[in-house]
N, C-alpha and C positions, 0 to 999 in steps of 0.2 A: 211538858213539851216533848213532842215525839222527835227523836233524832232521825235524820234522813238515812236511808240505806247506804251501806258502804259503797255500793256501785255508783250511787249518785255523787258521793263525795269524791270518788276516784275520777269521775267524769269531769267534775268542776276543777279538780287539781290539774287534770290533763289540759283542759281548756285554758287555765291560767298560765300553765307553762308555755303553751303555744303562743298565747297573747304576748307573754313576756319576751319570748324569743323573737317574735315579729317586731316588737317595740325596740328591743336591743339592736336588731339588724338594721332597722330604719335609722336609729341613732348613729350607729357606726357608719352607715352609708353617708349620712349627712356630714359627719365629722371628716370622713375620707374625702368627700366632694369638696368641702371647704378647704381642706389642706391642699388638695390638688389645685383648686382655684388660686390659692395664695402662692403656690410654688410654680404654677404654670407661667412661663415667660410670655411677655407681651411682644410678639414678633413685630407688631406694627407701631410700637411706641415711638421710635425714632422717626419713622415715616410720618406719623401724625404731626410731630413737632416741625418737621421739614415743610409739610404742606401749609401749616399755619404761618410759618416764617415767610413762605412764598405768597401770602396774601389770602389764603382761604379762611373763612370764618371759624374761629376756634370751637364755638358751640356746635356748629354743623359737623365739623370733623370729629369731634368727641362723640357726638350722637351716632354718626355714621359707623365709626369703628367700634362702638359699643353695641351695635346691632348683632344679634346672634347669627344672622345670615352672613355676616362678613367674617370670613375665616381664612386662615393661612392654608393655602392649597398645595400641600406637598405632592399629592398624586397627580393633579393636572399639570403643574409646572415642571414636574420631573421629566415630562416628555421632551423638554428642550435639552435635557442633559443625559440622555441615554443613546446608545447606538440604535438608530432607526433601521429596522429590518424590512418593514413593509415597503411596497412599491406602489406609486400612484398609477391609476388606470384611467386616464382621460379618454381613451378610445371608446369607453362604454357610452359616452355621451353622443357619439356619432351613430349609434345603433337606431333601429327603426322606432322603438318606443319613445326614447327621449326626444328624438327629432319631431315626432308627431306632437308631443306635448309642447315643444317649442313653437311649432306652427300654431297650435291652439292658443298659446300665450300671446303671440303676435296679434291674433284676431281679437282676443278678449280685451286687450289693452290698446287697440288700434288708435283710439282717440288720443290717448296720452302719447303714444309713439309719434303720431303725426304732428302734434304740437311741439314735442321735444325736438324732432328732426328739423322743423321749421325754425326753431330758436337756435339750435346748436350745429346743425349740419351733420350730426352723427347718425349713421345708418342704424335703424332699428334692429337689423339682424345681428350687428355687432354687440349691441346691448343685451339682446336676448341670449346670444351665445355665451356671454360672460356670466349672466345670471344663471344659466343652465349649469355651467360647470361649477360655479361658486356654491349655489344652494339648491340646485335642482328646481330653480324658478320659485324659490321661497318655501320649499318643502322642508329643507333641513338647513339650519344655520347655527347648529351647535346648541349645547345645553348647559354649558358652564357659566358661572358668574364672571363677567369680564372684570368687575371690580376686584374680585378675589384673585384672579389671574394676575392682573397688572400690579396690584398691591403686593402680592407675594414676590414677584420678580423684582419690584422696586426695593423691597425690604432686604434683598440679598446684598445690598450695599454695606449693610452692617456686618462686620466680620463674624460675630458670634452666631448671627442668623444664618450666614453662609455655611458655617461649620455644622450647625444643626441640620441644615438642608442636606449637606453632603452625606451625613450619617444616615439619612432616610433613603437615599438612592440605592437600589439593589446593587451590591458589589459586582455581580456578574454582568451588569449592563452599563456600568459607569464609563464615562469618558476618562481619560487620564486626569489626574488632579490638576495638572497645568492647563489642559484644555478646558476643564470645568471652570477654573477660576477666571480664565480669560473670557470665556463665554458669559459667565455670570456678571462680570464687570460691565461688559458692553450691554447686556440685556437689562441690567439694573437701571442704567441711565436712560436707555430707550423706553423702558416700561414706566419710569417716573414721568417722563414727558407725556407719554400716552395717558397715564393716570390723570395728570392735570387736565389734559384735553377732555377726558371722559367726564370729569367732575364739572368742567365748564360747559360741555355740551348738554349734560343732564340738567343743569340748572337753567340753561338757556331755553331748553325745550320742555321744561317742567316735568322731568322724569326722575324716578327714584333710581339712582345709580346702581344700587345693590340688586335691582330687579332686571337689569339689562343683561341678557344672556348672549353667548356667542361661542366662537371657536376657542380651542385651547391656546391659540396665539393671541387672543384678544380682539379679533375681528367681529363685527356685529352687523346684524341686519341682513336683508335679502341680498344686498350688494357686497357684504363682507368688508366694509370699510373699517379701518382702524379709526379710533376716536379723532385723531388729528386730521384725517381726511374728511371725516364727517363735518368738522368745523370749517375746513378749507373748501370743500367741494359739494357739501350737502345742499340740495335744492328742494324747494317746496313744489313738488310736481302736481299736487292736487289743489294747490292754492288755498289751503285752509289756515295758513298763518304759522304752521309748524313744519319742522323737518323731522320726519319719522322714517328712519331707514327700514323699518319693518312694514312700511306701507309701500305697495307696489308702485304707485305713481311717483312717490318721492325717490324710491330706489332707482327707477328708470331714469328720471331726470338727473339724479346725482351721478350715475355712471356716465351719462352723456356729457355732463359738465366736466367730469374727470378726463375723459378721452379728448374732449375739445381742448382742454388746458394743455395736454401733452402733444397736441398737433394734429388731431383728427380733422379732416376737411372733406367736404363733398368731393367725390371722385378720387379720393386718396388711393395711391397705388398699393399693391399687396405688400411690397417691401416696406413702405412707409407705415402701413397699418400694423405690420408685424412689430416695428420698433415702438409704436405707441402702446400696443397691448403689453409689451414687456414691462412697461411702467406699472401695470396693474399686478403682474406677477412675473418675477424675474426668472422665468422658465421657458426655454425654447419649446419644450413639449407642450406647455400650456398655450403659448401664443399660436403655435401651429394648429392645435386642436380648435381653438376659437375661430381661426380663419377657415378651417375645414368645415366647421358647423355652419358658418356664414355661407359658404359656397353651397352646401346642401340645401339650406333654407331658401336660397335664391333659385333653386331648380324648380321647374314647373311641375 
């Protein structure tokens, strides 16, 4: 039997060492991952129990929160608890480009606007102005998971979760501890109600709640409705049997229904219209911008 050359033996030894190191590394990684999984706290555990207690199906809730897409959203929700430095610029929507897109939008959806106006008495220009400011007429409506946002905020009701969240907020941008706890308390209750509305809406419209995206505040669709408003004011604008706020016809009809509910009537005065729009967004700057866009759209 001829012995292999020394160089060949060295090569095999080297390969064996490499293979062994890779195997050991993989084993250590698995062990570490398992340990992390066992020690990683379940931020949504109490929230799941609360939802089940309030009548949601246990298996559905367990499966939903076991989905890898459903995660505790430190980064997104932290925006509620830091000093906001940016300033809104609603004036950009009164510039030539956005206004032309709004005019095109009115024409493209004229049939829907005519039907909605006949049913509700709401001016198409008002609806278009709101959709322009909210989502640039359906171009941008956020990219975050509303389920993650609302679940995270609702989970802050649990003291240890609140503490863990506080530790994640950058110290240089924090509110005071007192302001933080006060805001977290009110947001947790609000978010829990909106979370229940989201789950109810998703089931009613046969949607996967974890796939519904929206703003960091939890608003969704072209109209940027909160889930509770989707349940209360959502309308089937295209008459397909579903209310999908990511559909233009449904969004248009839903905004009209919302404005009508808060007092919009044919021939409404500017002062009264201003008060109605404030229900959509509690900002004078916002309401005045919507009215300004309306006025421009009515110009010949």
